[in-house]
C-alpha positions as CSV (number, residue, x, y, z in Angstrom):
1,X,-10.8,-4.0,0.4
2,X,-11.0,-5.1,-3.4
3,X,-11.3,-8.3,-5.0
4,X,-9.9,-7.2,-8.4
5,X,-6.6,-5.6,-8.7
6,X,-5.6,-3.3,-11.5
7,X,-3.0,-4.5,-14.2
8,X,-0.5,-2.4,-12.7
9,X,-1.1,-4.0,-8.9
10,X,-1.0,-7.5,-10.6
11,X,2.5,-6.7,-12.5
12,X,4.0,-5.6,-9.0
13,X,2.5,-8.7,-7.3
14,X,4.1,-10.8,-9.7
15,X,7.4,-9.0,-8.9
16,X,7.0,-9.2,-5.2
17,X,5.6,-12.2,-4.5
18,X,7.6,-15.2,-3.2
19,X,10.0,-13.2,-1.3
20,X,11.4,-12.0,-4.5
21,X,12.0,-8.6,-2.7
22,X,15.3,-9.6,-1.2
23,X,14.0,-12.4,0.8
24,X,11.5,-10.2,2.5
25,X,7.8,-11.1,2.6
26,X,5.5,-8.8,1.1
27,X,1.4,-8.7,1.9
28,X,-1.1,-7.7,-0.4
29,X,-4.0,-5.5,1.3
30,X,-2.5,-5.3,4.8
31,X,-4.7,-3.4,7.1
32,X,-3.3,-0.7,9.1
33,X,-5.5,1.1,12.0
34,X,-8.7,1.9,9.7
35,X,-6.7,2.0,6.4
36,X,-5.9,-0.9,3.9
37,X,-2.3,-0.7,2.1
38,X,-2.1,-2.2,-1.4
39,X,1.3,-4.0,-0.4
40,X,2.9,-4.1,2.9
41,X,6.5,-5.1,4.1
42,X,6.4,-5.8,7.8
43,X,9.8,-6.3,8.5
44,X,10.7,-3.1,6.8
45,X,7.6,-1.2,7.9
46,X,7.4,-0.7,3.9
47,X,3.9,0.5,2.6
48,X,3.3,0.4,-1.2
49,X,0.3,2.2,-2.5
50,X,-0.4,1.9,-6.3
51,X,-2.4,5.0,-7.1
52,X,-4.6,5.2,-10.3
53,X,-6.7,8.2,-11.8
54,X,-8.7,8.6,-9.0
55,X,-6.2,9.6,-6.8
56,X,-5.6,13.1,-8.7
57,X,-9.2,14.5,-7.7
58,X,-8.7,16.9,-4.9
59,X,-11.0,15.1,-2.1
60,X,-9.0,12.0,-2.9
61,X,-5.9,13.5,-2.3
62,X,-7.0,15.4,0.8
63,X,-8.0,12.1,2.2
64,X,-4.6,10.5,0.7
65,X,-2.5,13.1,2.7
66,X,-4.5,12.4,6.1
67,X,-3.8,8.7,5.5
68,X,-0.2,9.4,5.1
69,X,0.3,11.8,8.1
70,X,-1.7,9.4,10.2
71,X,0.3,6.1,9.3
72,X,3.7,8.0,9.3
73,X,2.7,9.1,12.9
74,X,2.3,5.4,13.4
75,X,5.3,4.2,12.1
76,X,7.7,6.9,13.6
77,X,6.5,6.6,17.2
């Protein structure tokens, strides 16, 4: 888990905190299985990832794809 947020994460957090998302609580850096999600709304099972430039490298895109598959399987089961 990262202590320092990117400027885009800060902007999104300011828009989401305090139940500003239609009254739903959004958590920051929420752990699911072995993964940490940038933002998560448990009531909606909505995960929000704020990706930076590092996610355009092939190895990171591959690990992101595996992460997405595993999380989707978990939510849909």
